[in-house]
N, C-alpha and C positions, 0 to 999 in steps of 0.2 A: 564424564561429569554429569550424571543424571540427577534430576531433581534440583534441590537447592533453591534459594530464594530467587536468584536471577535466572531461573530456568527459561529457556526459549520456548518450552513446550506449552502449547495452548491447551486449555481444557477442551474436552470433546464438544461442548456447546459452542464455545467461541470458535473453534476450528470449523465447525459446521457453518457458522455465520460468515467467517472469512471466505469460505468456499462459495457460499450463496452470493456474496457480493461480487466475487469474481465471475460467477456464471451469469449474473445479471448484466455485467458489462460485456461479457464475451458472447455477443449476440449471434455470431456465426458458429458457435460451439466448436471452435478449432482448438480449444484448450490453451489458447494464447490470447492476450489482449494486445491490440495494436492501437496506434494513435487515432486511426479512423473510428474505432469503436469508442474510445474515450471521448472524442469530440462529439460523437453522436449522443453518448450517454449524458454529457453535460449540456448539450445543445447550446443555448446562448448564455448560460451562467458562467461567464469567463472560461469558456471551454478550452481555449488555447492555453491560458495561464494554468488552469488546473491540470491539463494534460502534461504540460512540460514539467510542472512540479511533481506530478505522480511519477513520470518516467525518470526524472532526476533522482527520485528517492528509491525507486523499486527496481529499475531495469539494470541489474548488476552487470550483465555482460554487454550492455550497451548495444544490443542488436535491434532496438526499436520495437521489441515485443516483450511482453511480460508473460512468462510461463507460470503455471499454477504453483510450481514449487518455489519460484522466486517470490511470488505473492505471499505464500504462507510463511516463507522464511523472513520476509520483511516484517510481517506482523509479530513474528516471534522475536525479532530484534527490537521492535517497539516495546514489547513486554519486558525483555531482558534489560532494556535501558531504563526501566523503572516505572513504566506506566502500568496501572492496574488493569485487570481484565474488564472492569466496569467502564473505565475510561476508553478502552479500545472498543468495547461494544457500542458505546455512545457514538464514537467516531464512525463505526461501520453503519449504524442506523442513520447517521447524518449523511453518509455517502448514498445509502439506499434511497434517501429522500431527495437526492439530487444536490445535496449540499457541497460546498467547496472542499477541495483537498486541503488538509491541514498539514503544515510542516511541523513535525514533532521536534521539540527542542531536545538538546543533548543526545540526538541520535548520531551514531557514527556515520560519517559521510562515506558513501560507498565509492564515489569517484574522487579519490583523494586529491588528484592533481588539479582538476579543472575548477575548483571552488574559488570564487572571487571573494576576497575579504571585504566586508563592508567597512568603509572608513568614514 
């Protein structure tokens, strides 16, 4: 199922920016992001909250680390769930500036079981 409007494929420019954000957070260049790195990345800007939100969204296999392919796949899912590349780029710029992690609406939940319904 290549192409199509709901393609998960990111444009080359956006893909490069997604990788750049990953590399910014991955300070030890291990090609994985762990919670220590995200806590350092956000420092005092609600670091724990942002870290937990990021890992809940992105860490598919729940191993406490985010691999580059998980990261790229996540942003592809954001795109295929209806966000424009401009919106994604804005969000990546916000992250690079140390801004908070944003929970994207209407994103498929990757950990189907553990999600608490808000009442």
